[in-house]
Backbone as CSV, one residue per row, in Angstrom:
resi,resn,N_x,N_y,N_z,CA_x,CA_y,CA_z,C_x,C_y,C_z
1,MET,-6.127,-13.842,0.290,-5.536,-12.860,0.281,-5.158,-12.626,1.821
2,SER,-4.063,-12.179,2.118,-3.373,-12.277,3.571,-2.724,-10.986,3.591
3,LEU,-3.573,-10.012,4.553,-3.050,-8.849,5.169,-2.909,-8.869,6.782
4,THR,-1.942,-8.459,7.201,-1.534,-8.088,8.569,-1.495,-6.895,8.810
5,SER,-1.919,-6.443,10.120,-1.852,-4.745,10.465,-1.387,-4.564,11.831
6,THR,-0.588,-3.553,12.000,0.099,-3.309,13.295,0.179,-1.435,13.242
7,VAL,0.194,-1.104,14.258,0.616,0.348,14.529,1.725,0.468,14.888
8,ALA,2.466,1.739,14.223,3.769,2.070,14.464,3.818,3.535,14.392
9,ASP,4.658,4.050,15.325,4.643,5.508,15.279,3.604,6.315,14.494
10,GLY,2.356,5.781,15.194,1.146,6.608,14.788,0.454,6.356,13.569
11,ALA,0.890,5.484,12.847,0.707,4.861,11.795,0.008,3.665,11.441
12,GLN,-0.915,3.367,10.643,-1.243,1.948,10.757,-0.519,1.180,9.349
13,VAL,0.315,0.193,9.799,0.914,-0.430,8.730,0.168,-1.667,8.439
14,VAL,-0.295,-1.838,7.250,-0.771,-3.186,6.507,0.341,-3.560,5.583
15,THR,0.478,-4.950,5.977,1.455,-5.856,5.291,0.610,-6.649,4.401
16,VAL,1.028,-6.609,3.305,0.454,-7.957,2.395,1.298,-9.061,2.194
17,ASN,0.769,-10.164,2.691,1.362,-11.423,2.543,1.066,-12.320,1.707
18,ALA,1.662,-11.738,0.353,1.303,-12.491,-0.800,2.335,-12.094,-1.741
19,GLN,2.532,-13.153,-2.686,3.687,-12.676,-3.573,3.148,-11.822,-5.169
20,ARG,1.804,-12.204,-4.666,1.033,-11.114,-5.975,-0.235,-10.322,-5.879
21,ILE,-0.252,-9.317,-6.741,-1.953,-8.582,-6.134,-2.412,-8.708,-7.845
22,ASP,-2.992,-9.609,-8.340,-3.240,-9.566,-9.795,-4.879,-9.622,-9.774
23,ALA,-5.284,-9.840,-10.931,-7.000,-10.103,-11.322,-7.548,-10.664,-10.377
24,ALA,-6.957,-12.042,-10.240,-7.462,-13.169,-9.489,-7.575,-12.588,-7.787
25,MET,-6.970,-11.459,-7.215,-6.952,-11.451,-5.978,-7.347,-9.951,-5.765
26,ALA,-7.586,-9.209,-6.639,-8.170,-7.746,-6.583,-9.054,-7.508,-5.978
27,ILE,-10.244,-8.300,-6.090,-11.355,-8.080,-5.373,-11.363,-8.444,-3.837
28,GLN,-10.826,-9.606,-3.607,-10.370,-9.867,-2.165,-9.582,-8.776,-1.389
29,PHE,-8.349,-8.372,-2.327,-7.651,-7.543,-1.722,-8.443,-6.274,-1.472
30,LYS,-9.264,-5.883,-1.949,-10.180,-4.346,-1.885,-10.709,-4.790,-0.558
31,GLU,-11.299,-6.080,-0.427,-12.198,-6.121,0.553,-11.385,-6.011,1.986
32,ASP,-10.317,-6.864,1.711,-9.539,-6.689,3.120,-8.926,-5.744,3.647
33,MET,-8.487,-4.934,2.623,-8.350,-3.737,2.770,-9.312,-2.975,3.588
34,ARG,-10.395,-2.921,3.217,-11.699,-2.047,3.777,-11.740,-2.533,5.279
35,THR,-11.798,-3.746,5.345,-11.777,-4.289,6.836,-10.790,-3.815,7.583
36,GLU,-9.437,-4.128,7.086,-8.354,-3.645,7.979,-8.059,-1.981,8.205
37,THR,-8.566,-1.379,7.284,-8.540,0.017,7.441,-9.956,0.709,8.011
38,GLU,-10.758,0.063,8.074,-12.407,0.798,8.456,-12.114,1.807,9.719
39,THR,-11.189,1.612,10.457,-11.023,2.545,11.486,-9.415,2.534,11.781
40,GLY,-9.034,3.770,12.334,-7.631,3.549,12.491,-6.795,4.957,12.142
41,ALA,-5.389,4.802,11.876,-4.726,6.077,12.114,-5.169,6.671,10.632
42,GLN,-4.722,8.001,10.953,-4.696,9.051,9.819,-4.032,8.575,8.281
43,ARG,-3.041,7.739,8.789,-1.735,7.523,7.762,-1.731,6.019,7.734
44,VAL,-2.059,5.578,6.489,-1.864,4.331,6.422,-0.579,3.824,5.689
45,ILE,0.292,2.719,6.026,1.321,2.520,5.289,1.185,1.109,5.020
46,LEU,1.067,0.875,3.501,1.107,-0.286,2.649,2.382,-1.054,2.401
47,ASP,2.503,-2.207,3.100,3.992,-2.653,2.922,3.932,-3.702,1.932
48,LEU,4.574,-3.570,0.949,4.682,-4.357,-0.486,5.914,-5.053,-0.451
49,SER,6.813,-5.245,0.679,7.814,-5.983,0.546,7.907,-7.329,0.132
50,SER,6.501,-8.207,0.231,6.655,-9.583,-0.288,5.883,-9.718,-1.567
51,VAL,5.776,-8.625,-2.217,4.703,-8.760,-3.530,5.865,-8.658,-4.384
52,GLU,5.837,-9.942,-5.353,6.800,-9.628,-6.715,6.190,-9.471,-7.908
53,PHE,4.962,-9.172,-7.905,4.281,-8.931,-9.135,2.909,-8.164,-8.753
54,ILE,2.440,-7.450,-9.535,1.208,-6.740,-9.518,1.089,-6.403,-11.045
55,ASP,-0.220,-6.603,-11.345,-0.904,-6.288,-12.779,-1.858,-5.073,-12.361
56,SER,-2.426,-4.438,-13.693,-3.260,-3.347,-13.919,-4.593,-3.657,-12.708
57,SER,-4.935,-4.818,-12.899,-6.252,-5.042,-11.428,-5.472,-4.678,-10.111
58,GLY,-4.559,-5.040,-9.860,-3.878,-5.148,-8.791,-3.458,-3.425,-8.145
59,LEU,-3.133,-2.926,-9.398,-3.246,-1.199,-9.127,-4.115,-0.801,-8.892
60,GLY,-5.399,-1.083,-9.831,-6.648,-0.533,-9.398,-7.196,-0.852,-8.002
61,ALA,-6.858,-1.935,-7.732,-7.091,-2.594,-6.205,-6.429,-1.336,-5.147
62,ILE,-5.522,-1.071,-5.276,-4.605,-0.247,-4.657,-5.206,1.347,-4.402
63,VAL,-5.464,1.510,-5.667,-5.791,3.074,-5.884,-7.423,3.114,-5.156
64,ALA,-8.460,1.896,-5.267,-9.302,1.792,-4.790,-9.507,1.980,-2.999
65,ALA,-8.481,1.213,-2.685,-7.932,1.079,-1.244,-7.734,2.485,-0.552
66,MET,-7.216,3.247,-1.692,-6.612,4.648,-1.279,-8.017,5.456,-1.096
67,LYS,-9.088,5.166,-2.282,-10.025,6.345,-2.119,-11.044,5.604,-1.025
68,GLN,-11.038,4.439,-0.766,-11.849,3.931,0.403,-11.460,4.863,1.827
69,LEU,-10.492,5.212,2.040,-9.922,5.764,3.313,-10.436,7.496,3.329
70,GLY,-10.688,7.864,2.296,-11.304,9.147,2.070,-10.287,10.548,2.135
71,LYS,-10.486,11.718,2.244,-9.687,12.454,1.798,-9.093,12.869,3.431
72,ASP,-9.341,12.611,4.352,-8.461,12.800,5.426,-7.555,11.961,5.983
73,ARG,-7.378,10.679,5.200,-6.500,9.717,5.446,-5.772,9.403,4.010
74,LYS,-4.643,9.100,4.587,-3.311,9.178,3.498,-2.974,7.803,3.605
75,LEU,-2.468,7.201,1.976,-2.319,5.849,1.853,-0.650,6.029,1.443
76,ASP,0.336,5.493,1.658,1.661,5.621,1.502,2.392,3.958,0.997
77,LEU,3.093,3.759,0.084,3.255,2.602,-0.191,4.914,2.578,0.346
78,ALA,5.413,1.298,0.797,6.514,1.017,1.243,7.200,-0.416,0.858
79,GLY,8.433,-0.489,0.661,8.802,-1.901,0.477,8.800,-2.495,-0.952
80,LEU,8.531,-1.786,-1.918,8.028,-2.170,-3.348,9.531,-2.696,-4.046
81,THR,9.332,-4.182,-4.327,10.316,-4.747,-5.298,10.689,-4.199,-6.450
82,PRO,11.542,-4.255,-7.108,12.138,-3.597,-8.251,10.987,-3.765,-9.351
83,MET,10.171,-4.986,-9.843,9.453,-5.134,-10.643,7.823,-4.189,-9.933
84,VAL,7.873,-4.555,-8.999,6.538,-3.501,-8.615,6.851,-2.187,-8.664
85,ASP,8.100,-1.570,-8.250,8.368,-0.162,-8.483,8.187,0.283,-9.633
86,LYS,8.365,-0.919,-10.702,8.748,-0.266,-12.332,7.101,-0.225,-12.301
87,VAL,6.090,-1.018,-12.265,4.858,-0.784,-12.562,4.664,0.497,-12.287
88,PHE,4.548,0.781,-10.753,4.145,2.067,-10.518,4.701,3.577,-10.901
89,ARG,6.141,3.080,-11.463,6.642,4.511,-12.059,6.398,4.510,-13.839
90,LEU,6.115,3.674,-14.271,5.682,3.482,-15.887,4.124,3.802,-15.982
91,THR,3.413,3.669,-14.924,1.976,3.912,-14.672,1.905,5.581,-14.218
92,ARG,2.968,5.863,-13.786,2.799,7.485,-13.123,2.362,7.450,-12.000
93,MET,2.094,6.157,-11.334,1.483,6.013,-10.256,2.102,6.657,-8.878
94,ASP,3.387,6.973,-9.412,4.488,7.236,-8.251,4.240,8.772,-7.958
95,THR,2.940,9.656,-9.142,3.012,10.714,-8.652,1.623,10.706,-7.599
96,VAL,0.916,9.789,-7.438,-0.311,9.739,-6.813,0.074,9.079,-5.419
97,PHE,0.921,8.229,-5.057,1.588,7.773,-3.632,2.679,8.391,-3.327
98,ASP,3.066,8.443,-2.229,4.324,8.592,-1.491,4.980,6.928,-1.792
99,LEU,5.890,6.714,-2.443,6.585,5.596,-2.445,7.910,5.759,-1.515
100,TYR,8.162,4.668,-0.699,9.320,4.495,0.064,10.076,3.016,0.090
101,ALA,11.238,3.075,-0.228,12.448,1.747,-0.513,11.789,0.862,0.673
102,THR,11.702,1.101,1.623,11.787,0.415,2.998,10.442,0.863,4.083
103,LEU,10.136,-0.205,4.483,9.339,0.243,5.856,9.755,0.916,6.600
104,GLN,10.982,1.009,7.167,11.732,1.894,8.065,11.734,3.166,7.148
105,ASP,12.111,3.348,6.216,11.997,4.644,5.339,10.782,5.490,5.630
106,ALA,9.677,4.588,5.180,8.309,5.216,5.680,7.950,5.886,7.169
107,LEU,8.598,5.180,8.011,8.230,5.611,9.346,9.319,6.382,9.853
108,ASP,10.276,6.681,9.451,11.174,7.553,9.732,11.012,9.012,9.366
109,PRO,10.700,9.893,10.209,10.504,11.183,10.236,11.352,12.060,9.192
110,GLU,12.665,11.775,9.193,13.303,12.415,8.204,13.063,12.127,6.677
111,HIS,12.453,10.918,6.582,12.200,10.304,5.012,10.669,10.846,4.847
112,ALA,9.796,10.890,5.897,8.051,10.758,5.498,8.106,12.273,4.491
113,ALA,7.315,12.288,3.435,6.817,13.194,2.627,5.956,14.257,3.248
114,ASN,5.774,15.389,2.794,5.074,16.260,3.577,3.754,16.333,3.045
């Protein structure tokens, strides 16, 4: 699992450089997210624009990453492809995470959720 991290507009942006987050990658994803986000901004944006497929294990890994951040930090999701977006909406995870069509939308204060 390849993750890259940058800081933009006071938020830490973690980009997933893989086409899938599935059972085969979920454990590595959680470990990599923990490493990337151990310290950092209050707001973490997970850029999923390269991810074409996610299964329940991948969904669970993203929820686990959110919980690892703790109560004082926030995880938002950006750049969901249509298939990944559908999974989040079907499982009602869109009520847990703020979803943004693009990374730019997530960084734009006018689009940012309160």
